[in-house]
N, C-alpha and C positions, 0 to 999 in steps of 0.2 A: 504494499499500500505505499502512495505517495506520502511525504512528510506532511501534507496539507489535505485534510478532508471534511467534509460536511455531512453530519449524520442526521439524515431525515426520518420524518413519519414514526416518531415516537412520543409517549407521554413522559416528559423529562421531569424527576424529582430531583431539584437543585441540593436537597438538605434543608432548605429553607421553605420552599413552595413546590406545588405540582404545577406543571405548564404545559399547555396543550397549544399544537399548531407552531412550534418553534423548531428551530435547528441549531444543532451546536457544532460550530466550526472550530476544528482542530487543526493548530500549526506548530510544527516543530516541537510537537510533546507537550504542548499546553492547550489550554483552551482559550482562545481567542475572542469568541463572542457566541452569545446565545441571543438569536432574535429571530424574527421572520424570515423563512427563506428568501423571499422576494429582496430583503434588505441585502442580501450578502453578495460577493461578486459572481457573476454566471459563470465563469470559466472554471471554477473548484470542482474538483471530483467529489461526488457522492456517495453515499452508500444507506440505501433505503432499510430501515430498521423493522418495517412491516407491522408497526403498531406496539412494537415492545415497549416495555417500562424502562428507561434509561435513568440508571441511579450510579452514585459514586461507588468506586471500588471499595471493597470491604476491607477493613483495619482490623488484623487479628493480634491482640496484645499479649497471647499467652497460648503457646504450641509447642509440642516438644519433637513430633516428628511427622514423616510423611507417609508414603505407601511402603516404604521400607526402610528407610533412614530414621534414625533416632539419635539427636543431635547429642545427648550426654554421652553416649557410647561411641558414636561414629568420628565426631570432631573433625570433619572435613569439607572444603568447598563442595564437593560431590553430595554429601550429605545435606547441606543447606540447599542445593538445587534441587535435590527430590523434594524437599520438604516444602520448598516454594513452588514448585510446579505442580506438585499434588493439591495444594490448595487453591493455586491459580485458577485450575480447572473449574473449580466451584466459586471463583468470583472474588476470591481473596486477593488484592493486587499488594498489599503492604503486609508484613508479618513481624513479629518480635519474637523470633526463636527463644525458647526458654530451656534453662538448665534445672533439673532435678537435683536435690543435694548431692554433692559429689566431693572429690578431693579438690584441694587447692590448684594443684596442677591441672587439673581438668577445666577448672574455671578459666585458669589462665592462657590454657590452649585454645579453650573456645572464643576468647577473645582475639586471639591472633587469626582463628580461622574467619572470623567476621572482617577482620581487617583484609585479608586475603580474597574474600568475596567482593569486598568494595573495590580493591585493587584490580580485578579484573572486569571492573564495571557492569557487574551483575546487577540485576535489578530487584526492588522489594523488600529486601531486607532493612529495615529501619535501625536494628541494634539490638540488643542483648536482654532478656529478662533473666536475673539470677534469682531463681525460688529456692531459698534455702542456701547454705546448711544452717544459717542460724536463726533456728525455728525451735519451737517448744516441742520437746520428745513427747509430751502427753498428746499433742495436736499434730505429730508428724505424718498422719494418715498413711499412705503407701510408701513415702520416703524411707530410705534404708536407715535402720536406727545406727548402723556403724558409721554413717556418713554426717548425721546430723550433730552439730558441736557448739559449744558457746563461741561467741565472737571475742577475737583478740584485737588490741590495738594494730599490733603488728601485722596480722593478716589483712586487716580492714585496709591500712595504708597501702600495703601492696596492691591491693585488687582496684582501689581508687586511682593510684598511681599509673598501673597498666591497662586500666578499663574506662579512664576518663572519657573517651571520646565514643567506646563502643557501648557500654552498658547505658540504657534506657531506664530500667526498674531493678529495683531489688525489693524482693518479699523478705519480711523479717517479722521475727516475733517481739514486739517491742518490750515486754517485761523481761526480755535476756539481755538488754541493753541499760547501762547506765547512761546520765546524762551526757557525760564526756564522749561516749563511743555514739550517742545519737548526733551530738554536734559534728563529729568527725564525720559521719553519714551525709549529714546536710551540706557539708563542705564539696561534697562530690556533685552537687549539680543534677544527682539523678532523681528518678521518682521513689519516694520510700513509701512502700505499701505495706501495712499491718496484714499477717495472713500465718495459718499453722500458728494459731496464738491461744493461749489459755488465760489471756488477760482478763483482769476484772474491768467493770466499767470505771473504777477510779483510775486504774492504771493506763486504760486505754484514752482516757480523757486528757491523763496527763502528756501521754503522746500526742494526741491531735491538738491539745493546746499550744504545742510548739510551733504549729503550723504545718504539721504533716497533714494530710487530706486523702489518702488513698487507702484502701482495703483489697485483698485478694479473694476471688469466688467466695462471694457471701455464703452464708449459712455453713459452707463446707471447711473442716479443718479449724473451726473457731468456736470458742464457749458459746453456747445457745443462751437465747433469751429465756430467763426464768424469773420467777415471781420476786425472789429475794436478792439475786444477782443478774443484773441486765445482761451482763456478759459482753461480748464482742457484736453479736447480732443487735442486741439492744443499744448498744453505745452508738453503731452506725444508725440506726433507725432513728435515734432521740438527736442526733447532731444536724445541723443544716449544711454543714460545709465539707462532708466526706463522701467521695464517691467510691463507687465499688464496681467490680466486674461480678459476673455471675456466669454459671454454666447451665445453660437450657438444653440438657439433651434427654429429659425425662428420666434420668436415673439420679442425676446429682441433687436435684431439688424437685419435689413436687410441683407441678404448674400451679397450683393455688398458692404455693409459698411464694412463687416468681411473681405472681399478679399481686399479691400483698405488698411484696418489696415495691414493685413499679409504682402502685399507689401512694406508698411513703416517701420515696426516693424521687420519683419523677426522672428529669433527665441526668442525676447522679448516678443511675444505673447503667451500666453498659455491659455488652455481650464479650465473651469469649469462647473460644471452641475448647480449649484445655486438651487439645488434640494429642494423646500419646502417639497414636499412629491415626490415619483415616484411609478407608478403603484399602484396610490392610491386608497384605498378601501372606501373613504368616497366623501362628497361633500361640506362640510362646515367645517369651523374651525373659533372659536371666542376664542381669548385670549389677555388680556391686551390691548384692543383696535386695535389688529390685527385681524380684520374680514375678511375673504377672501372666495371666492365661487369657486369651480372647476367646470368648464364646459366642462371637458373631454379632453381639450388640455392646458388650462392655469389656472392659479391661478389669479384673480382680487379679490382686496379689493373693499369696498363698493364705494369707489370714482372711480371706473373704472381702479384703476393703476395695473399694473403687480406686483404681490407678489411673486417673487421667480419662478422658472420654474418646470417643470414636468417630466425633462427627467433625463437619467443618462449620465454619461460622455461619455459612448460608442455611445449612440445616436449624442452626439456633435461630436465626431469623425466621423461618418456616413455623418451627414450634413456636415462637412468639405469636405469630399470626394466627396459627391454627389451633392451638391448645391454650392459651395464655388469653387470648383476646385482644392483643395490643394491635393498634392501627397499623396498617402496613408501613406508611411513611415513618412513622416513630420507631417501628421494629428496625427499620433500615438504619435511621440516627444512631441508634444503639450500637450498631456494628460498623459505623464510618465517624459521623461528627464527633458521637462522645469519646470515643477511644482515641480519634486524632487530637481531640483536646487535651487528655491525659498524657500524651506524648509531645505535646507542644508542638505539634506539626500540623495544627488544622488552620494555617496560614497559607497551606499549599495542597493538602489533601483532605479528603474528608467531604467535600462538597463539589459541587458543579458550578463553578463562578469562572470569569474571566480572568486569565493569570494564574489560575490554578493548573497543577500537572493532570494531563487527560489520562488519568486512570480510570475507567469507566466500566459499567457492568450492565448489558441488556439482559432483562429478564423476559421470559413469557409470561402467559397470564396465569400459570399455575405454579410461579416462582420457580422455573428451572433455567438454567443458564443459556442463554443464545448467544452472546458474543461478549467477549471481554478486550478491552484496551488497556494498555501500560505504557505512558509515556506516547501517548498517541498512535501506538502500533497495535492493531488487530493481531490476537492470539490465537495461535493453531492449538486448540484445547484436545485434541484427540490424536 
């Protein structure tokens, strides 16, 4: 496809509004204009979307693997490529590949792999999400017990020094950190998320009162809301400044629980796939004490605990629409504008606006992928 193309005959959801009868002009990888087709130069190449719904490309804040690759184990550019292309086929154009709790050396190597990926000018990887190892063992979930450890100033300083540019997000249990270590983490400039935490209402408010405002996969691997102790869930519900991801695969949260959270949190709730793998081609993974089996729907460890999901972000969007009752445009925002905002990337992705990167997804009426564009280039998906 040429570097300039006009997309015609679509209902365009910009992230702000739904537009009918407009065309989207892409030039040199960015969105040049959104206007009536008659107002655009007549000589431009056009592409007819045949009535599709055109939306921003999806942004996945947390995922671990593709169809065959698992980042924490494989640690290679080839693995990142498999992860990206697997999710791209389902409309995810930006990913934040995520590490499970692992050794310091593997975390440092993952940082190098992302740098190598960028050096090859490969698309779609925004940076790294380091989930653990500084989490509460009581709420480690499927994380390997042998890999979970307390934070040390020496290790944190090395990770910050070597991962300054690469890491976008780190998930920690705040109760495992003193104020000095929290201030050290703040200096990184990364998004600091509370997760895998057994913190009390008081402990989490102490953390959030310091200006941190993010939590990882609401309900899962965190202290629940109880009458005498609101816990992490209650604290997130009670605050007005905390944003949180959620896994909507039908297993991690009951759909009614998602609906309740959406009513309380509004646009502070956003979607992640949390995909260990998706469209998985195997049945068993054993690595560093993270031993899981795939039953065709779920990943479970040998203790019977959920170990990530098997969905894509578009699956989560579909579930929000079909089972939670969220209006389609809002479900799309939960997978585009809201995660882009948390990544501080909403000035160039997450919306269809002039000057934004032309990462676009064309959906059929039944929410299936019709076409995907990355940087203005139509992708070969099959």
